[in-house]
RODRENLUM-323129 format. One line per 5 residues: number of its first residue (from 1); their letters; for each residue x, y, z of C-alpha. Coordinates in Angstrom, 2 decimals, always signed. Example, Ala and Ser with C-alpha at 12.3 -4.5 7.8 and 13.67 -1.06 7.14 Angstrom:
REM residues 2
1 = AS = +12.30 -4.50 +7.80 | +13.67 -1.06 +7.14
This chain:
REM residues 319
1 = MTGHA = +0.00 +0.00 +0.00 | +1.22 +3.48 -0.80 | +0.30 +5.30 +2.42 | -0.08 +9.05 +2.48 | +1.61 +11.40 +0.07
6 = VPAPD = +3.66 +14.10 +1.76 | +1.85 +17.46 +1.91 | +3.65 +20.79 +2.07 | +4.68 +21.89 +5.58 | +2.35 +24.90 +5.35
11 = ACSVG = -0.65 +22.95 +3.99 | -3.88 +23.79 +5.79 | -4.50 +20.23 +7.00 | -0.94 +19.96 +8.34 | -1.50 +23.03 +10.49
16 = FDRAG = -4.77 +21.65 +11.86 | -3.14 +18.29 +12.54 | -0.24 +19.92 +14.32 | -2.60 +21.98 +16.49 | -4.79 +18.96 +17.23
21 = LRAYG = -7.93 +20.97 +16.58 | -11.35 +19.44 +17.17 | -13.43 +18.31 +14.21 | -16.79 +18.20 +16.02 | -19.66 +19.98 +14.31
26 = TAARA = -17.95 +20.55 +10.94 | -19.91 +18.19 +8.65 | -21.44 +19.90 +5.61 | -25.24 +19.87 +5.99 | -27.21 +17.41 +3.85
31 = SFFLA = -30.22 +15.25 +4.56 | -29.68 +13.28 +1.36 | -27.02 +12.67 -1.28 | -27.01 +12.16 -5.03 | -23.60 +10.76 -5.97
36 = VEQPG = -22.92 +10.52 -9.70 | -19.99 +8.79 -11.35 | -18.10 +11.18 -13.63 | -14.55 +10.14 -14.56 | -11.90 +12.53 -15.75
41 = PWGRD = -10.75 +15.87 -14.34 | -12.79 +18.07 -12.03 | -12.49 +21.81 -11.63 | -13.01 +23.81 -8.46 | -16.78 +23.49 -8.96
46 = AATES = -16.88 +19.87 -10.09 | -20.59 +19.94 -10.99 | -20.01 +22.55 -13.71 | -16.29 +22.04 -14.41 | -16.01 +18.40 -15.44
51 = HLPSG = -17.00 +16.28 -18.42 | -20.53 +16.25 -17.06 | -22.51 +18.78 -19.14 | -22.29 +22.01 -17.15 | -25.99 +22.81 -17.51
56 = LGRAL = -26.93 +19.38 -16.19 | -24.45 +19.59 -13.34 | -25.75 +23.01 -12.34 | -29.37 +21.85 -12.50 | -28.72 +18.76 -10.38
61 = AEACS = -26.65 +20.69 -7.81 | -29.32 +23.37 -7.44 | -32.15 +20.82 -7.29 | -30.37 +18.96 -4.48 | -29.36 +22.10 -2.59
66 = TRGGR = -32.83 +23.66 -2.57 | -34.20 +20.47 -1.01 | -31.52 +20.24 +1.67 | -29.36 +17.66 -0.10 | -26.00 +17.48 -1.81
71 = LSLIR = -24.73 +16.49 -5.24 | -21.35 +14.72 -5.29 | -19.37 +13.63 -8.30 | -17.50 +10.39 -7.78 | -14.89 +8.43 -9.72
76 = RPGRH = -13.01 +5.20 -9.22 | -9.71 +5.60 -7.33 | -6.65 +5.58 -9.53 | -6.04 +7.09 -12.93 | -8.64 +9.62 -14.02
81 = ADDHH = -9.20 +8.25 -17.50 | -12.52 +8.77 -19.21 | -12.82 +5.26 -20.63 | -15.21 +2.80 -18.96 | -14.73 -0.90 -18.37
86 = EPGQV = -18.45 -1.40 -17.75 | -21.42 +0.16 -19.55 | -22.93 +3.25 -17.98 | -22.09 +5.26 -14.90 | -22.81 +4.37 -11.29
91 = VYLAW = -25.16 +6.54 -9.23 | -25.97 +6.40 -5.52 | -28.99 +7.94 -3.83 | -28.75 +8.10 -0.04 | -31.25 +9.17 +2.59
96 = AGPAP = -29.36 +10.18 +5.75 | -32.34 +10.82 +8.03 | -33.95 +8.35 +10.46 | -33.58 +4.75 +9.25 | -31.02 +5.64 +6.53
101 = WLLTG = -31.00 +3.80 +3.22 | -28.84 +3.65 +0.10 | -29.81 +2.81 -3.49 | -27.52 +2.34 -6.46 | -27.77 +1.69 -10.18
106 = RVTDH = -26.24 +2.46 -13.55 | -27.34 +5.04 -16.06 | -26.20 +5.32 -19.66 | -27.36 +8.92 -19.95 | -26.93 +11.37 -17.09
111 = QVLLD = -29.98 +13.28 -18.35 | -32.28 +10.65 -16.82 | -31.20 +11.92 -13.40 | -33.38 +14.96 -13.99 | -36.34 +12.59 -13.72
116 = VDLDA = -35.38 +11.32 -10.26 | -38.00 +12.24 -7.67 | -35.80 +14.41 -5.46 | -38.78 +15.48 -3.38 | -39.25 +11.83 -2.44
121 = LARGD = -35.54 +11.51 -1.74 | -35.71 +14.59 +0.49 | -38.48 +13.03 +2.59 | -36.88 +9.58 +2.65 | -39.43 +7.75 +0.48
126 = ADAVR = -37.34 +4.98 -1.08 | -40.26 +3.39 -2.94 | -41.10 +6.63 -4.74 | -37.45 +7.21 -5.61 | -37.19 +3.71 -7.11
131 = ASLPA = -40.38 +4.27 -9.07 | -38.79 +7.35 -10.68 | -35.61 +5.42 -11.58 | -36.43 +1.70 -11.76 | -32.79 +0.68 -12.32
136 = LSPSD = -32.05 +1.33 -8.65 | -31.53 -1.39 -6.05 | -30.35 -1.46 -2.41 | -26.63 -1.04 -1.80 | -24.13 -1.76 +0.94
141 = PVLLV = -22.64 +1.36 +2.56 | -19.94 +3.20 +0.61 | -17.23 +5.67 +1.59 | -16.65 +8.83 -0.44 | -13.14 +10.25 +0.05
146 = CTNGR = -12.63 +13.84 -1.06 | -9.89 +14.15 -3.70 | -10.90 +17.44 -5.35 | -7.46 +18.97 -5.63 | -8.67 +21.95 -7.66
151 = RDVCC = -10.71 +22.94 -4.60 | -7.81 +22.38 -2.19 | -4.52 +20.62 -2.81 | -4.69 +18.80 +0.55 | -7.60 +16.73 -0.73
156 = AVRGR = -5.62 +15.45 -3.70 | -2.26 +14.97 -1.99 | -3.64 +13.33 +1.13 | -6.99 +11.95 -0.06 | -6.06 +10.11 -3.25
161 = PVALD = -3.60 +7.63 -1.67 | -6.12 +6.77 +1.03 | -8.91 +6.25 -1.50 | -6.67 +4.12 -3.70 | -5.41 +1.87 -0.90
166 = AAAVS = -8.79 +1.56 +0.81 | -10.40 +0.62 -2.53 | -7.87 -2.15 -2.93 | -9.05 -3.61 +0.38 | -12.77 -2.92 -0.21
171 = PGRVW = -13.29 -3.01 -4.00 | -16.28 -1.09 -5.29 | -17.06 +0.49 -1.92 | -14.59 +3.40 -1.87 | -14.86 +6.30 -4.28
176 = EASHT = -12.98 +9.49 -4.92 | -15.41 +12.37 -4.42 | -15.73 +16.03 -5.22 | -15.70 +18.66 -2.48 | -17.10 +17.39 +0.83
181 = GGHRF = -16.15 +20.47 +2.87 | -13.49 +20.71 +5.55 | -10.28 +20.18 +3.56 | -8.42 +21.45 +6.64 | -9.20 +18.00 +8.06
186 = APTGV = -7.96 +16.08 +4.98 | -8.15 +13.24 +4.23 | -11.90 +13.60 +4.71 | -14.72 +11.23 +3.86 | -18.49 +10.79 +4.00
191 = LLPHG = -20.05 +7.43 +4.81 | -23.26 +6.80 +2.88 | -26.07 +6.43 +3.63 | -25.66 +7.85 +7.14 | -23.88 +11.07 +6.18
196 = ATLAR = -21.31 +10.34 +8.89 | -18.47 +12.72 +8.03 | -14.93 +11.83 +9.03 | -11.64 +13.67 +9.42 | -8.01 +12.60 +9.14
201 = LNTEL = -8.69 +9.27 +7.48 | -6.08 +6.66 +6.70 | -6.34 +3.33 +4.91 | -6.79 +1.25 +8.04 | -9.47 +3.49 +9.51
206 = STEVL = -11.32 +3.63 +6.19 | -11.40 -0.15 +6.07 | -12.66 -0.31 +9.66 | -15.34 +2.27 +8.87 | -16.78 +0.14 +6.06
211 = AAADR = -16.69 -3.04 +8.12 | -18.53 -1.33 +10.98 | -20.98 +0.33 +8.58 | -22.26 -3.09 +7.55 | -23.55 -3.34 +11.14
216 = GELPQ = -24.89 +0.23 +11.12 | -22.02 +1.41 +13.28 | -18.83 +3.45 +13.40 | -15.65 +1.76 +14.61 | -14.60 +2.66 +18.13
221 = RALGP = -11.46 +4.31 +16.79 | -13.50 +6.79 +14.75 | -15.19 +8.24 +17.83 | -13.95 +11.47 +19.37 | -12.86 +14.93 +18.17
226 = LHDRG = -9.90 +13.72 +16.09 | -11.99 +11.90 +13.47 | -15.72 +12.48 +14.07 | -16.99 +15.62 +12.30 | -20.66 +14.74 +12.83
231 = RSPLE = -23.64 +13.46 +10.88 | -24.68 +15.60 +7.95 | -28.46 +15.81 +8.64 | -27.81 +17.79 +11.83 | -26.96 +21.44 +12.48
236 = GAEQA = -23.43 +22.16 +13.69 | -24.29 +22.36 +17.40 | -26.36 +19.16 +17.16 | -23.49 +17.41 +15.39 | -21.06 +18.47 +18.11
241 = AESHV = -23.41 +17.46 +20.93 | -24.16 +14.05 +19.46 | -20.49 +13.36 +18.74 | -19.53 +14.39 +22.28 | -22.06 +11.98 +23.81
246 = RHLVG = -21.16 +9.22 +21.36 | -17.54 +9.44 +22.44 | -18.38 +9.78 +26.14 | -20.43 +6.59 +26.31 | -18.67 +4.69 +23.52
251 = ETSLT = -21.83 +4.38 +21.43 | -20.91 +3.04 +17.99 | -24.45 +2.61 +16.58 | -25.19 +5.33 +14.04 | -28.91 +5.29 +14.82
256 = ALTTS = -28.91 +4.96 +18.62 | -28.74 +8.71 +19.34 | -31.12 +11.54 +18.43 | -31.03 +15.26 +19.18 | -33.65 +17.82 +20.12
261 = APATA = -34.00 +21.28 +21.63 | -34.48 +21.40 +25.41 | -37.91 +22.26 +26.78 | -36.43 +24.41 +29.55 | -33.16 +25.66 +31.01
266 = APAPG = -31.65 +26.88 +27.76 | -28.50 +29.04 +27.92 | -29.05 +32.69 +28.70 | -29.89 +34.90 +25.68 | -26.80 +36.49 +24.20
271 = SGAVA = -24.45 +33.90 +25.69 | -23.62 +32.49 +22.25 | -24.18 +28.97 +23.55 | -26.66 +26.43 +22.17 | -28.34 +23.77 +24.29
276 = VVVSH = -29.00 +20.35 +22.79 | -30.66 +17.31 +24.33 | -29.10 +14.06 +23.14 | -31.32 +11.02 +23.68 | -30.40 +7.35 +23.52
281 = RDGRE = -32.94 +4.81 +22.33 | -32.56 +3.07 +25.72 | -34.04 +6.14 +27.44 | -30.92 +7.93 +28.64 | -30.61 +11.67 +28.01
286 = WFVVC = -27.82 +14.22 +28.16 | -28.13 +18.01 +28.28 | -25.23 +19.37 +26.23 | -24.21 +23.01 +26.03 | -22.35 +23.83 +22.83
291 = ERRTG = -20.43 +27.06 +22.43 | -18.71 +28.27 +19.28 | -15.37 +29.66 +20.43 | -12.85 +31.52 +18.30 | -9.11 +31.71 +18.85
296 = PTELP = -6.49 +32.11 +20.05 | -5.06 +29.79 +17.36 | -4.81 +31.36 +13.90 | -4.47 +29.13 +10.84 | -5.51 +29.14 +7.17
301 = ESCGK = -8.65 +27.05 +6.68 | -7.71 +26.47 +3.04 | -4.33 +26.21 +1.34 | -3.04 +29.54 +0.04 | -5.37 +31.64 +2.17
306 = AAIPV = -4.47 +33.93 +5.05 | -4.51 +32.65 +8.61 | -7.63 +33.51 +10.60 | -8.73 +32.82 +14.19 | -9.96 +29.22 +14.28
311 = ATWET = -13.47 +28.55 +15.56 | -14.32 +25.25 +17.26 | -17.33 +23.84 +19.08 | -16.73 +23.39 +22.79 | -19.16 +20.94 +24.39
316 = TIRS = -20.13 +20.53 +28.06 | -22.64 +18.16 +29.64 | -24.79 +19.68 +32.37 | -27.13 +17.94 +34.73
């Protein structure tokens, strides 16, 4: 296996690694995902700067975004050739809400994706989604590793070797992906269908993530602020609160915890803190206060940009 490529000493992800900054609450928001295979090069905005027709890419991205979802372009790890060894392109449709599910199929013309019932996808109606694209069938979980180097070089330099080596261990279940957000935590990845977003991946952890995902879980080693960025359907404070409790109690199930606003005893107005109740399906509850704190560390959040005060979610459980 190739291991990681060596990033520049001043790369954004190197600075965040060196500072050991928390990843809680940094997952890009999405209640569902449409992942579309598109080989070849990607530009900074992969949906409109790839070999996918730009008008189609823009239409799909906007249709997903307005419904609270996310379009991702994916390609097989390795060389970015445009030739195909199998007919058609792979697509994944993932619902990341309660009782997550993942469908996959092949399309020979990306235009048919405009006929997918995205409203049904946004509400988690798998039957209606399949009716709009009958080629779809249930899929095992997959891991999308960000390698969009035109967006940030860290994703290419650090993400591509991880995707390549992890795909060799788990063929067909690891994909290179366009921008997932958070390149300062590269290599980053999103586990579908749950939308579990991970930081600082390596080959071994990626393999463990897929093995655990088959049981609807995260591996124990993925818990905590080093790797766990949160689940994409949640707001930032909810992500941070859930991840904090998950780590505290060692809960690996991706569906055991839910979040809600407290009925009483919220933080004082103007405090900048957010209160979140995290509930376990066994009846336990935790009252978590999440505060977005800035500084004193200053780092660039993207390669080539100026250093700025870094904001992180600080989480405290109160009785």
